[in-house]
PLY file of the C-alpha trace (Angstrom):
ply
format ascii 1.0
element vertex 216
property float x
property float y
property float z
element edge 215
property int vertex1
property int vertex2
end_header
0.01 0.36 -0.22
3.30 2.52 0.53
4.51 1.99 -2.49
1.72 2.16 -4.51
1.03 6.03 -2.60
5.12 6.25 -3.17
3.93 5.77 -6.63
0.84 7.49 -7.28
2.55 10.79 -5.42
5.30 10.83 -7.36
2.89 10.39 -10.53
1.66 14.04 -9.92
4.42 15.50 -8.84
6.01 14.80 -11.82
3.08 16.03 -13.49
2.90 19.05 -11.89
6.78 19.50 -12.70
6.71 18.90 -16.41
4.03 22.09 -16.78
6.07 24.06 -14.47
8.82 23.40 -16.95
6.96 23.90 -19.59
5.98 27.15 -18.58
8.64 28.94 -17.72
10.97 27.68 -21.02
7.89 29.76 -22.33
8.18 32.21 -20.51
12.49 32.75 -21.03
11.33 33.05 -24.53
9.96 36.58 -23.64
12.58 39.15 -25.03
10.90 42.50 -24.85
11.76 45.25 -22.39
8.29 45.73 -21.72
7.50 42.47 -20.70
10.76 41.72 -19.17
9.52 43.15 -15.47
6.14 40.98 -16.06
8.09 37.74 -16.81
10.37 38.00 -13.65
7.39 38.79 -11.72
5.25 35.30 -12.82
8.23 33.56 -12.66
8.98 34.18 -8.79
5.05 33.40 -8.68
5.12 30.13 -10.11
8.22 29.02 -8.28
6.36 30.24 -4.94
3.26 27.54 -6.09
5.79 25.49 -6.82
7.05 25.12 -3.64
3.73 24.92 -1.86
3.06 22.38 -4.09
5.68 20.34 -3.18
4.51 21.46 0.74
0.98 20.06 -0.27
2.68 16.41 -1.39
5.10 15.96 1.12
1.66 15.97 3.50
-0.08 13.71 1.23
-2.05 15.79 -1.04
-2.50 14.30 -4.24
-3.37 10.98 -3.29
-6.82 9.78 -2.15
-6.28 8.13 1.49
-8.00 6.39 4.26
-7.49 8.08 8.08
-6.60 4.98 10.51
-8.80 6.55 13.26
-9.51 9.73 14.52
-6.29 11.35 16.11
-5.21 10.72 12.60
-7.19 12.93 11.28
-6.67 15.75 14.15
-3.13 14.94 13.22
-4.14 15.53 9.44
-5.92 18.73 9.99
-2.54 20.39 11.41
-0.71 20.38 8.80
-3.62 20.82 6.08
-6.34 23.27 6.37
-8.12 22.61 3.36
-9.65 19.46 4.07
-12.61 17.59 2.53
-13.28 14.28 4.45
-15.54 11.55 3.63
-17.25 10.27 6.13
-18.31 6.37 4.46
-19.18 2.87 5.76
-18.24 -0.04 4.01
-21.80 -1.59 3.78
-23.01 1.86 1.50
-22.84 1.05 -1.78
-23.02 4.84 -2.27
-19.71 5.16 -0.73
-17.65 3.73 -3.82
-19.58 6.11 -5.44
-18.04 8.45 -3.39
-14.46 7.15 -3.64
-14.53 6.78 -7.29
-14.48 10.70 -7.87
-12.65 11.75 -4.92
-10.08 9.60 -6.28
-9.78 11.45 -9.84
-10.57 15.10 -7.52
-7.09 14.12 -5.73
-4.52 14.34 -8.51
-6.66 17.27 -9.36
-6.24 19.45 -6.41
-3.28 18.67 -4.40
-4.19 22.22 -3.03
-6.65 20.00 -0.60
-5.83 16.92 1.49
-8.55 14.34 0.40
-9.36 11.64 2.68
-12.05 9.40 3.93
-12.69 8.22 7.55
-14.83 5.05 8.58
-18.00 6.78 10.48
-18.31 3.70 12.78
-15.43 3.25 13.47
-14.99 6.78 14.35
-18.19 7.88 17.26
-16.51 10.60 18.84
-15.47 12.71 15.47
-18.47 11.81 13.95
-20.77 13.15 16.69
-18.90 16.25 17.04
-19.30 16.88 13.55
-23.18 15.88 14.11
-22.52 13.70 10.84
-26.49 11.90 10.42
-26.16 10.16 7.30
-23.97 8.04 5.19
-22.07 9.60 2.57
-21.37 12.78 4.05
-18.25 14.56 2.86
-17.17 17.76 5.30
-15.54 20.50 3.50
-12.78 22.22 5.89
-10.95 25.48 4.68
-8.58 27.00 6.93
-9.42 24.33 9.01
-12.50 25.41 9.76
-15.68 23.37 9.10
-17.13 25.37 6.16
-19.89 23.00 5.02
-21.33 19.62 3.81
-21.81 17.57 1.14
-24.97 15.31 2.75
-25.93 12.21 0.95
-26.49 12.60 -3.36
-28.89 15.73 -2.99
-26.79 18.17 -3.72
-25.24 16.28 -7.10
-28.88 15.74 -8.42
-30.29 13.03 -6.07
-28.51 10.53 -8.95
-26.02 7.44 -8.69
-24.47 8.78 -12.13
-23.49 12.41 -11.17
-19.99 12.98 -13.21
-16.61 14.02 -11.33
-17.25 17.59 -12.52
-20.75 18.11 -10.62
-18.47 16.81 -7.57
-15.83 19.17 -8.20
-18.36 22.33 -8.54
-20.03 21.31 -5.14
-17.00 20.89 -3.28
-15.84 24.08 -4.18
-18.59 26.30 -3.83
-17.01 25.77 0.06
-13.71 27.62 -1.56
-11.71 24.00 -0.22
-10.45 23.66 -3.79
-9.41 26.37 -6.34
-12.07 26.33 -8.79
-11.72 27.99 -12.33
-14.93 27.78 -13.43
-18.82 29.07 -12.78
-19.82 28.87 -9.45
-23.17 29.77 -10.29
-23.91 27.24 -12.59
-23.60 23.15 -11.90
-21.68 21.75 -15.15
-24.55 19.22 -15.34
-26.92 20.34 -17.78
-29.77 18.39 -16.35
-29.21 19.30 -12.81
-30.79 22.90 -12.88
-31.79 23.45 -8.77
-28.78 24.58 -7.43
-28.76 28.50 -8.73
-28.36 30.64 -5.82
-29.28 27.55 -3.40
-28.62 29.06 -0.26
-25.86 27.53 2.12
-26.27 24.37 4.39
-24.38 23.93 7.37
-23.79 21.26 9.98
-26.28 22.93 11.78
-28.87 21.96 9.69
-30.71 24.99 8.16
-29.32 27.47 5.92
-27.25 29.91 6.89
-23.95 31.39 6.17
-21.90 31.01 9.40
-19.45 28.80 9.99
-19.12 24.88 12.01
-17.64 26.14 15.83
-15.74 23.16 15.29
-11.53 24.14 15.93
-9.55 21.55 14.34
-6.49 23.89 16.39
-7.59 22.27 19.47
0 1
1 2
2 3
3 4
4 5
5 6
6 7
7 8
8 9
9 10
10 11
11 12
12 13
13 14
14 15
15 16
16 17
17 18
18 19
19 20
20 21
21 22
22 23
23 24
24 25
25 26
26 27
27 28
28 29
29 30
30 31
31 32
32 33
33 34
34 35
35 36
36 37
37 38
38 39
39 40
40 41
41 42
42 43
43 44
44 45
45 46
46 47
47 48
48 49
49 50
50 51
51 52
52 53
53 54
54 55
55 56
56 57
57 58
58 59
59 60
60 61
61 62
62 63
63 64
64 65
65 66
66 67
67 68
68 69
69 70
70 71
71 72
72 73
73 74
74 75
75 76
76 77
77 78
78 79
79 80
80 81
81 82
82 83
83 84
84 85
85 86
86 87
87 88
88 89
89 90
90 91
91 92
92 93
93 94
94 95
95 96
96 97
97 98
98 99
99 100
100 101
101 102
102 103
103 104
104 105
105 106
106 107
107 108
108 109
109 110
110 111
111 112
112 113
113 114
114 115
115 116
116 117
117 118
118 119
119 120
120 121
121 122
122 123
123 124
124 125
125 126
126 127
127 128
128 129
129 130
130 131
131 132
132 133
133 134
134 135
135 136
136 137
137 138
138 139
139 140
140 141
141 142
142 143
143 144
144 145
145 146
146 147
147 148
148 149
149 150
150 151
151 152
152 153
153 154
154 155
155 156
156 157
157 158
158 159
159 160
160 161
161 162
162 163
163 164
164 165
165 166
166 167
167 168
168 169
169 170
170 171
171 172
172 173
173 174
174 175
175 176
176 177
177 178
178 179
179 180
180 181
181 182
182 183
183 184
184 185
185 186
186 187
187 188
188 189
189 190
190 191
191 192
192 193
193 194
194 195
195 196
196 197
197 198
198 199
199 200
200 201
201 202
202 203
203 204
204 205
205 206
206 207
207 208
208 209
209 210
210 211
211 212
212 213
213 214
214 215
């Protein structure tokens, strides 16, 4: 298992490095005086971003992993301020559907830690977050729980939603960087999400963050 994760991390790191090299090569070819300052600033920004990405990869980003217990969850939260965590149960078929999509998104969004926790084996954490429906995805931004995806209702209430649809829904919390239109879901047949009030852990609809503090 460790070797598989190492290979996946190496593959992600290789892709990121190649993308950086390609962009640097293009920038190096800009030779006009007017673009010199822009080129230098852009190179500086790209190097800083690459340093961040390397740190994220060092902390286990880039792959979708299972956390052994509640202790590991809190350890991860100390290193990764942005977390997408799937609370699952082995007997729930829909949890396997969620896993399939999150594995794809983990490699695409290295800025967040993608993981899963067995709800039955983590009663304290499950109760603290008031998780009552499986699957539930907790969305943590800047070490605060910003939102929850409860079941498949927000994904069109169907089992065949796309990875893009889940990515869009996760992006509503700010836990991942998203370049698309946050106002319009990517799945054309799902139209009930525009101007949807934000759901929080309390079960109502408001803009308050959950009061869970992962720095405890």
